[in-house]
NUPA-353223 format. One record per residue: residue number from 1; residue in one letter; chain; x, y, z of N, C-alpha, C, O in turn. Coordinates in pm, whole numbers. Each point is the difference from the previous one (the first is absolute). Layout:
BEGIN
<atom NUM 'A' 'A' <X Y Z> <X Y Z> <X Y Z> <X Y Z>> ...
***
This chain:
BEGIN
<atom 1 'C' 'A' <877 -332 -2753> <-55 23 125> <-135 -65 27> <-73 -32 -94>> <atom 2 'G' 'A' <40 12 215> <-135 -43 44> <-26 -142 -26> <-116 -42 -1>> <atom 3 'I' 'A' <226 -42 -22> <-19 -145 -25> <30 -77 128> <113 9 48>> <atom 4 'A' 'A' <-207 -85 10> <25 -74 120> <18 -150 -35> <-86 -56 -68>> <atom 5 'V' 'A' <191 -7 110> <20 -140 -27> <-91 -84 92> <-61 -98 -41>> <atom 6 'G' 'A' <57 144 172> <-83 -63 102> <-147 19 -41> <-37 101 -59>> <atom 7 'K' 'A' <-45 -201 93> <-141 10 -37> <-91 49 115> <16 -45 114>> <atom 8 'Q' 'A' <-100 126 -139> <-101 40 106> <-77 -119 45> <-67 -64 -81>> <atom 9 'T' 'A' <73 31 209> <-66 -115 49> <-142 38 58> <-100 -71 -16>> <atom 10 'A' 'A' <100 188 84> <-129 58 54> <-92 41 -113> <35 86 -81>> <atom 11 'Q' 'A' <-146 -145 76> <-105 48 -98> <-66 122 57> <24 33 117>> <atom 12 'R' 'A' <-110 38 -197> <-64 117 52> <-62 -26 133> <-117 -39 -3>> <atom 13 'R' 'A' <162 49 95> <-68 -21 128> <31 130 84> <-44 12 114>> <atom 14 'I' 'A' <883 574 578> <-95 -16 -82> <-98 -75 74> <34 -101 62>> <atom 15 'V' 'A' <-173 151 -64> <-101 -50 77> <-101 -83 -93> <-50 47 -102>> <atom 16 'G' 'A' <29 -164 146> <-94 -85 -95> <78 -54 -121> <-59 -46 -97>> <atom 17 'G' 'A' <188 51 105> <82 -46 -109> <51 -146 20> <-46 -71 89>> <atom 18 'D' 'A' <135 32 -169> <51 -136 4> <162 10 -22> <48 100 -53>> <atom 19 'D' 'A' <24 -199 92> <134 -8 -36> <23 19 -155> <-68 -64 -80>> <atom 20 'A' 'A' <155 145 45> <7 31 -142> <58 -110 -88> <-37 -12 -117>> <atom 21 'G' 'A' <134 -73 176> <62 -98 -86> <138 47 -35> <14 113 -45>> <atom 22 'F' 'A' <91 -194 63> <136 43 -29> <13 37 -141> <-45 -72 -90>> <atom 23 'G' 'A' <116 201 65> <21 44 -137> <-112 53 -81> <14 43 -114>> <atom 24 'T' 'A' <-141 -49 185> <-115 52 -72> <10 151 -37> <-45 42 -106>> <atom 25 'F' 'A' <102 32 193> <19 141 -19> <150 38 10> <43 58 100>> <atom 26 'P' 'A' <34 -90 -202> <147 16 14> <51 135 14> <118 18 29>> <atom 27 'W' 'A' <-202 82 -47> <47 135 24> <-23 56 136> <43 111 29>> <atom 28 'Q' 'A' <-110 -186 56> <-35 43 140> <133 24 78> <87 -87 7>> <atom 29 'A' 'A' <-78 202 49> <112 36 85> <-38 17 138> <-114 39 26>> <atom 30 'Y' 'A' <205 -68 72> <-21 9 140> <102 109 43> <120 -19 -16>> <atom 31 'I' 'A' <-169 129 69> <81 119 25> <5 33 148> <-101 27 64>> <atom 32 'R' 'A' <218 -30 -13> <21 44 140> <56 140 18> <110 28 -49>> <atom 33 'I' 'A' <-178 60 113> <46 136 19> <15 12 157> <-97 22 73>> <atom 34 'G' 'A' <221 -36 -29> <20 -5 145> <-80 -120 57> <22 -115 -38>> <atom 35 'S' 'A' <-118 148 134> <-80 -108 48> <-134 -18 -60> <-80 -85 41>> <atom 36 'S' 'A' <56 170 -145> <-127 6 -77> <13 -109 -115> <110 -40 -38>> <atom 37 'R' 'A' <-220 0 -9> <-12 -99 -117> <-95 59 -100> <-100 62 38>> <atom 38 'C' 'A' <130 -80 -167> <-92 33 -114> <18 -98 -106> <91 -82 6>> <atom 39 'G' 'A' <-174 87 -103> <12 -88 -122> <44 102 -106> <7 122 17>> <atom 40 'G' 'A' <22 -189 -126> <50 73 -125> <-14 -88 -124> <-40 -116 11>> <atom 41 'S' 'A' <72 166 -123> <-9 -73 -125> <122 27 -87> <34 116 -23>> <atom 42 'L' 'A' <33 -222 -25> <108 14 -84> <-42 37 -149> <-78 -70 -64>> <atom 43 'I' 'A' <138 185 14> <-54 47 -132> <117 -4 -101> <-27 12 -120>> <atom 44 'S' 'A' <157 -28 161> <108 -14 -87> <117 -70 69> <-17 -51 111>> <atom 45 'R' 'A' <135 46 -174> <109 -74 70> <56 80 115> <83 -47 77>> <atom 46 'R' 'A' <-134 174 -68> <66 86 99> <-102 73 86> <39 69 94>> <atom 47 'H' 'A' <-171 -81 -123> <-94 85 62> <-125 -74 61> <-54 -97 -54>> <atom 48 'V' 'A' <14 154 172> <-115 -55 63> <-97 107 31> <43 104 49>> <atom 49 'V' 'A' <-180 -120 -73> <-98 104 33> <-54 -31 135> <-22 -117 31>> <atom 50 'T' 'A' <-1 216 52> <-67 -18 128> <-88 127 30> <-14 90 -83>> <atom 51 'A' 'A' <-43 -88 203> <-80 109 35> <88 115 51> <99 -26 68>> <atom 52 'G' 'A' <-132 148 -99> <77 117 41> <3 6 154> <106 27 57>> <atom 53 'H' 'A' <-215 -52 8> <-3 10 154> <89 -106 65> <30 12 119>> <atom 54 'C' 'A' <12 -109 -188> <86 -106 55> <149 55 11> <72 -36 94>> <atom 55 'V' 'A' <-31 116 -183> <142 41 -7> <21 158 -7> <110 48 -28>> <atom 56 'A' 'A' <-216 25 54> <14 146 -16> <94 62 101> <66 100 -28>> <atom 57 'R' 'A' <-59 -162 147> <98 49 104> <119 -90 19> <69 11 102>> <atom 58 'A' 'A' <-43 -98 -193> <108 -101 11> <122 49 -61> <-2 80 -94>> <atom 59 'Q' 'A' <118 -129 149> <130 16 -69> <29 -131 -78> <-27 -109 50>> <atom 60 'P' 'A' <81 120 -168> <27 -127 -75> <74 -109 68> <-23 -119 -23>> <atom 61 'R' 'A' <124 169 119> <78 -105 69> <-82 -80 94> <41 -109 39>> <atom 62 'H' 'A' <-159 159 1> <-84 -74 95> <-102 -91 -65> <-81 -63 68>> <atom 63 'V' 'A' <86 58 -202> <-103 -84 -71> <65 -123 -57> <110 3 -56>> <atom 64 'R' 'A' <-186 -116 74> <48 -126 -58> <-121 -63 -77> <-114 -5 46>> <atom 65 'V' 'A' <151 -41 -166> <-110 -51 -90> <34 -152 -27> <108 -31 -49>> <atom 66 'T' 'A' <-198 -60 81> <19 -138 -25> <-94 -54 -113> <-122 16 4>> <atom 67 'L' 'A' <184 -78 -99> <-68 -54 -115> <2 -149 -2> <93 -60 54>> <atom 68 'G' 'A' <-194 -6 -115> <-3 -148 0> <-39 -64 121> <16 -121 14>> <atom 69 'D' 'A' <-71 199 83> <-39 -62 131> <-151 -47 -15> <-75 51 -83>> <atom 70 'Y' 'A' <40 -146 164> <-142 -54 -3> <-37 -27 152> <-98 53 53>> <atom 71 'V' 'A' <177 -134 10> <-26 -10 151> <118 71 67> <116 -39 -16>> <atom 72 'I' 'A' <-152 149 95> <106 79 60> <77 -84 94> <-55 -83 73>> <atom 73 'N' 'A' <189 106 -76> <93 -81 94> <-7 -148 -20> <25 -75 94>> <atom 74 'S' 'A' <-58 29 -209> <2 -152 -17> <117 -34 -87> <31 66 -99>> <atom 75 'A' 'A' <35 -175 141> <117 -48 -81> <-47 -114 -92> <80 -55 -75>> <atom 76 'A' 'A' <-202 22 81> <-47 -123 -70> <-72 28 -131> <-82 -80 -46>> <atom 77 'E' 'A' <114 199 -18> <-74 28 -118> <76 -57 -123> <121 -24 7>> <atom 78 'P' 'A' <-193 3 -116> <74 -61 -121> <111 71 -49> <97 -62 -44>> <atom 79 'L' 'A' <-99 203 48> <111 83 -42> <14 105 95> <-96 40 66>> <atom 80 'P' 'A' <229 15 -55> <26 102 106> <-52 136 -25> <-21 36 -116>> <atom 81 'A' 'A' <0 40 216> <-28 141 -5> <120 80 -5> <105 -47 46>> <atom 82 'Y' 'A' <-108 165 -100> <119 95 -7> <-37 133 59> <-109 53 -23>> <atom 83 'T' 'A' <201 2 100> <-21 130 66> <94 101 -56> <119 -23 -17>> <atom 84 'F' 'A' <-181 143 -13> <75 110 -68> <-4 127 95> <-92 19 80>> <atom 85 'G' 'A' <193 59 -95> <4 130 58> <-71 93 -97> <-38 -40 -110>> <atom 86 'V' 'A' <22 162 153> <-63 106 -82> <94 114 -26> <59 54 94>> <atom 87 'R' 'A' <-42 -14 -224> <82 115 -20> <-67 131 2> <52 98 53>> <atom 88 'T' 'A' <-171 -95 -114> <-77 126 8> <-144 -33 24> <-51 -108 -31>> <atom 89 'I' 'A' <-13 214 91> <-151 -12 26> <-53 127 -70> <39 113 29>> <atom 90 'K' 'A' <-135 -141 -128> <-68 113 -68> <-150 -5 38> <-73 -90 -43>> <atom 91 'V' 'A' <31 184 120> <-133 9 37> <-74 97 -104> <58 98 -47>> <atom 92 'H' 'A' <-186 -131 16> <-58 91 -104> <-12 145 50> <-41 24 114>> <atom 93 'P' 'A' <77 75 -203> <6 134 46> <-132 62 62> <2 98 75>> <atom 94 'L' 'A' <-105 -159 -111> <-129 52 48> <-55 -84 134> <-107 24 54>> <atom 95 'F' 'A' <193 -120 -14> <-37 -84 111> <-23 91 120> <77 93 23>> <atom 96 'K' 'A' <-186 -121 54> <-26 83 124> <-71 -97 99> <-96 -70 -31>> <atom 97 'F' 'A' <154 73 153> <-70 -67 119> <-131 80 22> <2 123 3>> <atom 98 'T' 'A' <-115 -195 13> <-123 71 30> <-72 -86 111> <29 -119 15>> <atom 99 'P' 'A' <-120 180 59> <-77 -76 102> <-87 -109 -68> <-36 -100 63>> <atom 100 'Q' 'A' <3 120 -194> <-76 -100 -73> <100 -97 -68> <92 -53 62>> <atom 101 'A' 'A' <-116 33 -189> <91 -83 -74> <110 94 -54> <-30 111 -44>> <atom 102 'D' 'A' <155 -153 46> <109 86 -50> <-8 28 -143> <-37 -90 -75>> <atom 103 'R' 'A' <67 209 29> <5 39 -140> <119 -51 -73> <110 7 55>> <atom 104 'F' 'A' <-122 -57 -176> <109 -41 -89> <96 -91 75> <121 24 4>> <atom 105 'D' 'A' <-179 -131 56> <74 -87 95> <76 -104 -78> <-39 -117 -1>> <atom 106 'V' 'A' <141 154 -59> <83 -92 -77> <146 50 1> <26 120 0>> <atom 107 'A' 'A' <73 -220 0> <139 29 -7> <73 -112 -74> <-45 -114 -11>> <atom 108 'V' 'A' <158 154 -36> <91 -97 -74> <124 -11 66> <69 100 18>> <atom 109 'L' 'A' <-30 -225 23> <133 -19 60> <95 -62 -107> <-38 -89 -77>> <atom 110 'T' 'A' <166 142 78> <100 -51 -87> <89 -95 88> <54 40 103>> <atom 111 'L' 'A' <-44 -159 -148> <72 -106 81> <155 21 -28> <42 60 -99>> <atom 112 'D' 'A' <39 -114 197> <139 26 -2> <80 -86 -99> <120 20 -19>> <atom 113 'R' 'A' <-192 -119 -45> <61 -77 -103> <-113 -68 -90> <-116 -9 40>> <atom 114 'N' 'A' <156 -35 -155> <-103 -54 -96> <-55 -130 54> <67 -78 68>> <atom 115 'V' 'A' <-200 57 -105> <-63 -124 44> <16 -97 -113> <-18 37 -116>> <atom 116 'H' 'A' <52 -168 148> <-8 -111 -92> <-128 -63 -6> <-44 -59 99>> <atom 117 'Y' 'A' <-20 66 -211> <-133 -65 -9> <7 -151 11> <88 -65 -57>> <atom 118 'M' 'A' <-181 13 129> <-6 -144 15> <-146 -46 2> <-89 84 -5>> <atom 119 'P' 'A' <59 -218 13> <-138 -43 -1> <-81 81 102> <-114 38 -28>> <atom 120 'H' 'A' <169 -10 145> <-77 57 115> <27 151 13> <-52 60 93>> <atom 121 'I' 'A' <128 2 -181> <35 146 7> <-4 53 -134> <85 -30 -85>> <atom 122 'A' 'A' <-190 112 61> <-22 59 -132> <-81 125 9> <-71 15 99>> <atom 123 'P' 'A' <74 80 -198> <-69 125 18> <-152 -7 -46> <-37 -82 -83>> <atom 124 'I' 'A' <-40 163 136> <-142 20 -49> <-2 115 -101> <83 90 1>> <atom 125 'C' 'A' <-181 -99 -84> <-16 104 -108> <-68 128 61> <-73 -9 99>> <atom 126 'L' 'A' <99 123 -159> <-70 122 36> <-118 18 -96> <11 -40 -116>> <atom 127 'P' 'A' <-124 98 159> <-112 15 -87> <18 115 -94> <89 81 24>> <atom 128 'E' 'A' <-166 -67 -127> <4 114 -84> <-62 122 78> <-92 -19 80>> <atom 129 'R' 'A' <140 137 -102> <-53 115 68> <-148 15 -34> <-46 -13 -113>> <atom 130 'G' 'A' <-25 45 228> <-147 29 -16> <-91 -128 -16> <-121 7 -21>> <atom 131 'S' 'A' <190 -123 32> <-91 -116 -22> <-89 -22 127> <39 22 115>> <atom 132 'D' 'A' <-154 -65 -145> <-101 -8 108> <-44 -150 18> <-35 -68 -97>> <atom 133 'F' 'A' <39 18 227> <-17 -146 15> <-131 -13 75> <-12 -93 80>> <atom 134 'L' 'A' <-90 180 -101> <-127 3 76> <-76 -137 -23> <-23 -46 -112>> <atom 135 'G' 'A' <-14 -14 234> <-80 -119 -5> <81 -127 -14> <-53 -110 14>> <atom 136 'Q' 'A' <185 126 -45> <85 -122 -18> <58 -36 139> <12 82 90>> <atom 137 'Y' 'A' <23 -218 -79> <50 -54 116> <154 8 3> <67 -59 -85>> <atom 138 'G' 'A' <-11 136 190> <135 4 14> <40 -96 125> <-88 -41 76>> <atom 139 'W' 'A' <212 10 -62> <51 -73 112> <86 95 84> <82 72 -56>> <atom 140 'A' 'A' <-97 -71 181> <82 68 102> <89 -111 73> <-50 -107 37>> <atom 141 'A' 'A' <177 135 -17> <83 -101 74> <81 72 96> <33 117 -17>> <atom 142 'G' 'A' <2 -190 124> <86 54 108> <12 -94 115> <-66 -103 8>> <atom 143 'W' 'A' <157 144 86> <12 -76 129> <-62 85 112> <49 -4 113>> <atom 144 'G' 'A' <-153 81 -142> <-63 85 98> <-87 -70 96> <-5 -123 -6>> <atom 145 'A' 'A' <-65 187 94> <-88 -64 109> <-114 -76 -71> <-51 34 -107>> <atom 146 'L' 'A' <17 -140 181> <-101 -100 -49> <-145 51 51> <-104 -42 -51>> <atom 147 'S' 'A' <105 137 157> <-123 56 47> <29 137 54> <109 22 53>> <atom 148 'P' 'A' <-204 73 -63> <16 136 39> <60 13 140> <-46 -63 95>> <atom 149 'G' 'A' <148 145 -84> <59 33 130> <90 -113 62> <59 16 107>> <atom 150 'S' 'A' <-54 -128 -178> <77 -113 48> <148 32 -9> <44 59 -98>> <atom 151 'R' 'A' <40 -99 203> <138 17 -1> <62 -123 -68> <118 5 -33>> <atom 152 'L' 'A' <-189 -109 12> <53 -117 -59> <14 19 -155> <-89 54 -65>> <atom 153 'R' 'A' <202 -100 11> <13 13 -140> <25 -142 -60> <76 -76 60>> <atom 154 'P' 'A' <-133 40 -172> <29 -126 -65> <140 -8 -41> <59 104 -31>> <atom 155 'R' 'A' <7 -230 26> <133 -4 -49> <-9 -36 -152> <98 20 -73>> <atom 156 'T' 'A' <-209 -70 27> <-22 -33 -140> <-73 106 -72> <-99 55 50>> <atom 157 'L' 'A' <149 -25 -175> <-64 101 -85> <-144 -27 -19> <-35 -110 -43>> <atom 158 'Q' 'A' <-57 208 72> <-139 -18 -17> <-45 82 -132> <59 100 -41>> <atom 159 'A' 'A' <-166 -156 -16> <-61 73 -119> <-152 -7 11> <-58 -94 55>> <atom 160 'V' 'A' <-4 200 -112> <-139 3 16> <-49 82 -133> <65 94 -45>> <atom 161 'D' 'A' <-183 -139 -10> <-54 62 -121> <-97 102 51> <-73 -26 96>> <atom 162 'V' 'A' <70 150 -161> <-92 107 27> <-33 70 -128> <86 18 -86>> <atom 163 'P' 'A' <-218 25 71> <-42 68 -118> <38 147 10> <2 57 109>> <atom 164 'V' 'A' <29 3 -222> <38 143 -9> <-134 79 -7> <-88 -27 -82>> <atom 165 'L' 'A' <79 121 172> <-126 88 6> <10 135 -58> <108 56 -18>> <atom 166 'D' 'A' <-222 -4 -12> <-4 148 -38> <37 86 113> <-41 -27 114>> <atom 167 'N' 'A' <117 130 -140> <41 91 118> <-121 53 72> <-5 -3 123>> <atom 168 'R' 'A' <-96 54 -196> <-117 57 60> <-75 -107 88> <-44 27 112>> <atom 169 'V' 'A' <33 -140 -167> <-69 -105 81> <78 -31 130> <-56 -26 106>> <atom 170 'C' 'A' <186 31 -121> <92 -22 115> <-34 114 108> <-18 -29 118>> <atom 171 'E' 'A' <12 142 -160> <-32 114 96> <-135 -23 59> <-15 16 121>> <atom 172 'R' 'A' <-85 -53 -198> <-133 -12 57> <2 -116 99> <-58 15 108>> <atom 173 'W' 'A' <116 -124 -134> <9 -106 104> <54 41 123> <-56 -30 105>> <atom 174 'H' 'A' <176 107 -109> <63 51 120> <-96 88 74> <-16 -11 122>> <atom 175 'R' 'A' <-53 105 -200> <-77 103 59> <-121 -65 77> <-45 50 104>> <atom 176 'A' 'A' <0 -157 -158> <-114 -75 66> <49 -50 136> <-82 -26 88>> <atom 177 'N' 'A' <214 14 -68> <53 -46 122> <53 122 82> <72 -18 99>> <atom 178 'G' 'A' <-106 130 -137> <37 124 69> <139 46 -14> <51 74 83>> <atom 179 'I' 'A' <16 -121 -197> <134 34 -34> <1 83 -120> <-39 -43 -109>> <atom 180 'N' 'A' <86 170 127> <0 101 -111> <142 -8 -60> <91 72 43>> <atom 181 'V' 'A' <-73 -164 -145> <135 -2 -67> <-27 37 -138> <-99 -38 -62>> <atom 182 'V' 'A' <199 120 10> <-3 35 -142> <93 -92 -73> <119 -8 30>> <atom 183 'I' 'A' <-175 -63 -129> <80 -92 -84> <53 77 -122> <-71 13 -99>> <atom 184 'Y' 'A' <195 36 105> <45 86 -113> <36 -86 -118> <21 -121 15>> <atom 185 'P' 'A' <-14 186 -143> <35 -77 -112> <118 -98 4> <4 -104 -67>> <atom 186 'E' 'A' <90 145 150> <126 -84 -1> <-21 -114 107> <96 -69 37>> <atom 187 'M' 'A' <-215 52 9> <-30 -112 89> <-95 -103 -62> <-69 33 -97>> <atom 188 'L' 'A' <63 -153 147> <-82 -105 -55> <-51 -78 116> <72 -30 95>> <atom 189 'C' 'A' <-197 -2 -104> <-63 -86 109> <-23 -141 -56> <-28 -16 -119>> <atom 190 'A' 'A' <39 -86 206> <-22 -128 -36> <-54 -82 131> <57 7 108>> <atom 191 'G' 'A' <-164 -78 -130> <-55 -71 115> <-143 -30 -25> <-53 18 -109>> <atom 192 'Y' 'A' <-11 -68 222> <-138 -48 -7> <-80 87 98> <50 43 104>> <atom 193 'R' 'A' <-178 -19 -144> <-92 79 90> <-11 -71 130> <-4 65 105>> <atom 194 'G' 'A' <-2 -202 -104> <-15 -71 120> <127 -28 84> <-3 -61 107>> <atom 195 'G' 'A' <117 113 -165> <132 -30 66> <36 -140 -22> <-37 -67 -96>> <atom 196 'G' 'A' <118 26 197> <46 -150 1> <129 -28 -71> <63 -101 30>> <atom 197 'K' 'A' <-19 183 -122> <123 -27 -70> <62 140 -28> <-65 91 -52>> <atom 198 'D' 'A' <194 -79 92> <61 134 -14> <149 -16 26> <46 -106 40>> <atom 199 'S' 'A' <27 212 -64> <135 15 41> <-9 67 143> <-102 57 38>> <atom 200 'C' 'A' <214 -69 37> <-1 42 145> <130 59 46> <89 20 -83>> <atom 201 'Q' 'A' <-75 9 209> <122 57 57> <122 -81 -39> <-5 -122 17>> <atom 202 'G' 'A' <102 172 -62> <123 -71 -40> <8 -44 -146> <101 -51 -47>> <atom 203 'D' 'A' <-214 71 -21> <-2 -28 -142> <39 127 -80> <25 -11 -120>> <atom 204 'S' 'A' <-20 122 178> <26 126 -57> <112 -3 -100> <104 -61 28>> <atom 205 'G' 'A' <-117 123 -143> <102 -5 -101> <7 -108 -94> <71 4 -101>> <atom 206 'G' 'A' <-155 -113 137> <-7 -120 -78> <-83 23 -127> <-56 108 -21>> <atom 207 'P' 'A' <49 -216 -66> <-66 18 -123> <-159 -30 7> <-50 -82 77>> <atom 208 'L' 'A' <-14 155 -165> <-138 -43 -43> <28 -22 -152> <41 88 -75>> <atom 209 'M' 'A' <-69 -220 38> <42 -39 -136> <-110 -71 -78> <-91 -60 56>> <atom 210 'L' 'A' <104 70 -179> <-110 -51 -93> <72 -83 -108> <107 37 -47>> <atom 211 'E' 'A' <-167 -145 11> <49 -85 -106> <-77 29 -127> <-123 -1 1>> <atom 212 'R' 'A' <192 26 -112> <-54 18 -131> <72 -80 -104> <120 20 -19>> <atom 213 'A' 'A' <-183 -105 -45> <64 -83 -113> <128 -62 56> <102 12 -69>> <atom 214 'G' 'A' <-93 -74 182> <105 -64 46> <117 82 64> <101 -56 44>> <atom 215 'R' 'A' <-121 191 -41> <99 91 56> <-69 77 121> <-117 38 -5>> <atom 216 'W' 'A' <199 -21 110> <-51 74 109> <44 149 3> <113 33 -35>> <atom 217 'Y' 'A' <-202 51 74> <20 138 -4> <-16 53 150> <-83 -47 77>> <atom 218 'L' 'A' <172 150 -44> <-21 65 134> <-95 120 -20> <32 102 -60>> <atom 219 'I' 'A' <-150 -125 116> <-97 112 -13> <-17 78 122> <-56 110 -7>> <atom 220 'G' 'A' <100 -155 124> <-12 79 117> <115 -34 103> <68 -102 -8>> <atom 221 'V' 'A' <-55 195 103> <99 -17 100> <-85 15 133> <-75 97 15>> <atom 222 'V' 'A' <89 -191 76> <-78 4 119> <28 125 82> <114 21 41>> <atom 223 'S' 'A' <-218 66 -15> <25 127 59> <-56 21 131> <71 23 98>> <atom 224 'A' 'A' <-210 -32 -92> <-75 25 124> <-119 -74 15> <-37 -70 -95>> <atom 225 'G' 'A' <-32 74 202> <-122 -69 24> <-56 32 136> <82 13 92>> <atom 226 'Y' 'A' <-204 1 -69> <-56 24 132> <-43 -136 51> <-104 -55 -40>> <atom 227 'S' 'A' <187 2 128> <-4 -140 45> <33 -92 -117> <57 48 -97>> <atom 228 'C' 'A' <-89 -175 100> <30 -87 -104> <-129 -94 -25> <-60 -50 95>> <atom 229 'A' 'A' <27 31 -214> <-105 -94 -35> <-133 30 65> <-88 -87 9>> <atom 230 'S' 'A' <73 211 37> <-130 39 70> <-103 39 -96> <34 54 -105>> <atom 231 'R' 'A' <-161 -77 134> <-111 28 -92> <8 143 -46> <18 91 81>> <atom 232 'G' 'A' <-32 -70 -211> <-6 139 -58> <124 83 10> <-1 121 -20>> <atom 233 'Q' 'A' <110 -189 53> <131 75 2> <110 -76 -73> <92 -56 59>> <atom 234 'P' 'A' <-108 58 -194> <93 -60 -88> <148 57 17> <18 110 52>> <atom 235 'G' 'A' <80 -181 -95> <131 41 5> <28 110 -101> <-56 3 -109>> <atom 236 'I' 'A' <147 93 150> <39 118 -83> <137 -25 -42> <87 -26 83>> <atom 237 'Y' 'A' <-65 32 -215> <132 -21 -66> <43 127 -77> <-79 86 -38>> <atom 238 'H' 'A' <205 -82 19> <54 99 -93> <-23 -57 -145> <27 -117 -29>> <atom 239 'R' 'A' <-75 203 -56> <-38 -40 -142> <127 12 -89> <42 111 -32>> <atom 240 'V' 'A' <18 -226 -7> <130 5 -69> <-12 67 -143> <88 74 -46>> <atom 241 'A' 'A' <-207 -107 -20> <-23 49 -132> <3 161 -5> <13 59 -107>> <atom 242 'H' 'A' <-25 3 226> <-13 148 8> <148 61 5> <25 113 -43>> <atom 243 'T' 'A' <66 -192 93> <139 53 19> <100 -82 -66> <119 11 32>> <atom 244 'V' 'A' <-160 -101 -129> <92 -89 -66> <112 78 -68> <113 -48 -3>> <atom 245 'D' 'A' <-141 163 -50> <104 77 -78> <101 40 99> <117 -7 -35>> <atom 246 'W' 'A' <-147 50 161> <95 46 93> <81 -123 44> <123 4 6>> <atom 247 'I' 'A' <-197 -119 26> <72 -121 42> <102 -37 -113> <116 -24 35>> <atom 248 'S' 'A' <-148 17 -158> <88 -38 -106> <119 95 -4> <113 -43 -21>> <atom 249 'H' 'A' <-138 170 40> <102 102 -3> <99 -26 117> <122 3 -18>> <atom 250 'A' 'A' <-178 -28 133> <80 -25 117> <95 -115 -22> <111 1 54>> <atom 251 'T' 'A' <-147 -96 -127> <82 -117 -25> <110 26 -112> <101 -70 -7>> <atom 252 'T' 'A' <-123 165 -70> <105 35 -101> <102 85 53> <112 5 -52>> <atom 253 'L' 'A' <-148 70 163> <106 100 48> <111 -74 84> <108 53 25>> <atom 254 'S' 'A' <-142 -178 16> <102 -60 87> <34 -142 -38> <84 -63 64>> 
***
């Protein structure tokens, strides 16, 4: 898992991001839930991780998962994309919609058939339980808005690098902006005090990922944020290392 054949073209420089490069993140999923859109991450031949809030009210028959896509609706890519139906949706048992950031915002989708791995379709690794990525730079990727409140969506997969923050620091930054948000242990913040780079609307459910010794790990799931890339309001992610045992269990059941 976690091996990308495509090479990251954007150096450390989705709002404030760059085109990701074809095949750079071969686990990136594009999920359609009725007329809504979310991201996701392939973690096995049969399973995709996404945000709980993306699918909590969905019926499996209304969900479509596309793998191997890079430019949405383009026929000119080096290798084709594949679309799958969903057999089951498992939302974390402690998931809860809240006025702030949703609690335990993670779900596992079981696809209707096995995925054949290819250069541009491959799974990402799960982190070890309890691992802490404080101060390290992760990459968020998605087809979400390029600026806050924008209805325009990029067709090309965007990626941006953001540092993982301490939960208390994240709360303090929000509080300084008059936002009283509690960052619970199953949440993770990543972003810059000055803003400028962030995940945004439409990126929900997509990966926050980190490369270690040539392998990529799924460390977060895009969950919530007050605006996008705004000063003192870093993105809020579900912390995968907190629920990795549940995620692994959900993949063995189906």
